[in-house]
N, C-alpha and C positions, 0 to 999 in steps of 0.2 A: 676468300677463305671462310670456312665455317668452323666453329668450335662447338663440340657437343660433349656432354658428360654421360658416360655409360656406367651403370651400376653392374658390378661383376661379383658373383658369389663363387667361392671355392678357392680363393687365393689365401694361402696360409703363411707364406714366408717370403723372404727376399728373392728366392729362386722363382717362385710363382710370379712375383711382381716383374722380374726381369723377363720371364718368358712371355708374359702378356705384352710388355713394352716392345720386345723384339718382334713379336707376331704382328702387332698393329703397325709399327713403323715400316715394316717390309711391304706394306700395301702401297701401290703406286698412288700418288696424290696426297698421302699423309705427310705433313711437314713436321708435326710435333705431337708427342705423347707424354703425358705425365700420369703415372699410375700411383694412386694413394692406397697403400695396402690397408691402413687403418680404417679409412672411409669406404673401402671396397669399391673403388670407382676409378675410371680412367677418363682423363680430360684429353680429347683428341682434336687437333686442328688439321683440317684437310680441305682439299679443293673439291667441291661438290661436282665439278665437271669431269673429274677423273676418278674419284673414289666415292662410294656411297656408304651411308650409315649402316645399311643392311649388310654390305660386304664386310665392314669392320666387325659388326656383331657376329657374323657367320664365322669369321676367322678366329675370334675369341672362343666361340663354341667348339670349333674344330680342334682346338688344342686342349679341350677338356674342362673349360670353365663355363659357368652359367651366367648368361646375360639376363638381368632382371629388367623387365619392361617398366 
């Protein structure tokens, strides 16, 4: 398992936080997601053989948020 922290812009409320969590956890290979609304980041634990960091970032972007490199 790999754990990465992804900086995310555009989250304003608890609904945004829940939306990002739901989006990321739905990706095959992701085992845990913790979204910190105040810090504007998500800590994601995933299996790199099944999921990729690029796919996770793309999913977040697809639902309307900005991933900060």
